[in-house]
N, C-alpha and C positions, 0 to 999 in steps of 0.2 A: 251667461257671461256675455258682455257687450263686445261685438265684433269691431275691430279697429277700422276707422274710416279710411285708412290708407293700406288696407290689406292687399289689394292688387299691386300697389307699389312695392310692398315687401317681396312679393313673388318676382317682380321685375328686377329689383336690385339684387336678389339672390342669384338669379339667372345671369346677370351681368358680372357678378363676382366670379362665378364659375367659368364664364367665357374668358374673363381677364386672366385668371390663373392658368387656364389651358393654353392661352395665346402667348403668355410671357416667354415660354421656352422656344417658340418658333418666330419671335419677332426679329426681323432683320436689323442688323446694326446700322444706325444712322450715320451719315457722313456729312461733314461741314467743310466748305471751301474756305481756307484761311485767307486773310487779307493779303493783298499783293505788296503793300507797303506798310511800314510801321507808322503808328499814329503820329509820332513826333516829326515825321517828314511832311505831314499834311497839315496838322493842326498847330497853329502858332499861339503861344501863350499870351502875346500882347495884342491879339486881335479879338474883337467882339463879333461873334457869329450869330446868325439867326437862330441856330439850334440851341444856343446857350439858355439854360434854365437854372433857377436857383436850386441847387442840389447839394447842400452841405453834407448829406449822408450818402454821397455817391458810392463810396466803397461798399457800404452795407447794401445799398440798393442794387448794385451790380451782382452781388452775391445772391441776393434774393431772386433777381432776374434769372440768373443761371439755374438756381434751384427750380424756379417755375418752369424753365425750359425742359428740364429733365422730368419733372413731375408731369408736365403736360404730355411729353412724348411717351413716357413709359407707363403712366397710370391713367391720366385723364382721357386722352384720345382713344386708347384701347377700350376703355369703358364706354365712351361715346359711340365708338364703332359697333360694340356689342349691342348697345341701346338701339342703334339704327338698324342693326341686323335682325333683332328680335321683333321690333314693332313695325307695322306698316305705316306708310306716310300719313294716312288719315288719322291714326292714333297719335303719332308724334305731333301733328298739327293741333289736335285737340288738347293735348297736354300743354303745348306752348300757349294756346289761347286761354286756358284756365289760369296759368301763371300770369299772363298779361292782364287778364281781368282782375285778378287779385291786386296787381300793381296799380290799378286805378284808384285804390284807397290812398296809396302814397301820393299819386298824382293830384288827387283832389285836395288832400290836406295841405300839400306844399303850394298848390295854386292859390288856395285861400290865404295862406300865410303871406304870399307874394302879392296879394290883392289883384289877382288876374281873373276877372269875372268870366271871360270867355273860356279860359282853360279850366276853370272850376266847374262851369256848367257842362263843358265837354266831358270831363272826367266822370262827373256824376251821371250824366246821361248815358255814357257808354257802359258804366257799371250796371245801371238799372236794366238797360236793354239787353246786354249780353248775359246777365244773370238770369233773366226771365226768358226772353225769346231765344237766347243762345244756350239755354239749359246749363246753368252755372258756369257759363263761359266756354263751353266746349266749342262753340262756334262764335263768329264775330259778325253778327248781322249789323251792328252799328257801323262798321266800316263800309259795308255794302250800301248803307243809307247815307254815306258821305260824311260820317262823323269819325274823324281820324284821331288816333291817340296823340295826346300832348304830354310827353314825358316830363315829369318834374321830380326833383329829389331835394333833400334838405341841404345838400351841398350847394345846389343852385339857389336855394332860398337864402343861405348865408351870403353867397356871392351877390345876390340881388340887393342886399342891404350893405354892400361895401366891404365885406370881409375878403381879404386878399387870399391868394392861393396858399401862401405859406410854403415851406420847403416841399420839394418833390419827394414822393414816397412810393416805393414799390411794395405792395402788400403780398404776402405769401399766397400763392394760388390765384388770388383775385386780380393781381396785376397792377398797372399804373394808377396812381392816385396822387393826392397831396394832403397836407395836414388838414386843410379846410374840408375837403371832400371825405376824408376818412372820418372826421368828426360828424359830418352829415350822414355817412353810412351807419355809424353807431346810433345816431339819433333816429333815423328811419327804422332801424331794427328794434329800437326800444319802443317806438310808437306802435309798431306792428305787434310786438309782444304784449303791450298794454291793451290793445284792442282785442287780441287773442280770438280771432274769428272762428278758429277750429277747436277752441277749448283745449289748447295744448297744455295748460296747467295740469289737467287731469290725465293727459296722455303724452308724457315727455318723449316716449319712443316715437310717437307719430311726428312730433316736431322735428326730430333728427331725420326721419325719412323724408319729410317735406323739404327741408333745406338741402338734403343730398340730391333729391330728384330735381329740385329747382336748379341746382348747380349743374347737373348733367344736361338739363334742357337748355340752360343758358350757353353752355359750351357748344352744344349741338347747333345753336343758332348763330354762333360766332365764327366767321370765316377765317379769322387771323390764325396763322401758324408761325411759330417762332422760327427765326432765321430763314424765312422764305421771302423776305422783303427785297432781297437783292442788294442791300446796302451793307457795307462793312461796318457802318456805324449805327446798327439797328437800335441799340439802346438809346442813343441820342435822338434818333429819328422818332421813336415811339414817345419819348419824353416830350419832344416839341409838339408832336401832333396831338397828344393828350391835352396839353395846355390850350392849344388853339381850339380844339373841339369844345372844351368846357367853357371857354370864353364866349363862343358862339351860342351855346345852349343857355348861358346866363343872360345874354343880351337880347334874346328873342322875346 
């Protein structure tokens, strides 16, 4: 009987589940500081503000944002804490490097689609070097050689060819996005599934483990914490910053 290629990940995820269950009962209650003034005393309806973003689905987006806050606080972060508790830093870094190396396939494809020769060669070179010298991406010797990652995705590709942001959209668990970038996310996932580098078609349970571990690793590497920005208008602030960051990424 063939052993799953992600068997160690199964052990890790099972351990995280047990840690999360045991920790839920002892988790301290979180407190939030309410705003000092109501919104209508500060924000005027007839004024155009820098933070204004096209957000026709704002009511739904705010509800999803609140859901993400609770999910992050009571599920995601406790699992990430367990992940960091179980694994030594060198293993965590190795896992991050592997996922980053796999991401070079996406970077390469989108760099080619955007007709960026430098970014295309960089992505391909990093993938070859880190897959071989870096032992399937556990290490990142390419970076030590001065070959730094150039991140690209299909949302950037669409933006490069003039597709506008579209309405702002908060995705469950994944967070801020917009209609264009959500379309790009779906396209990138479809391309990865079509390439199927791990033969997931024959191991659907391995695919679930892969995406779950990737999500945990991504959250592990993300410093953002909900309602720790110090702003009473955090939703609006995040919405504005997301749009600015994406425009910078598309223009580079």
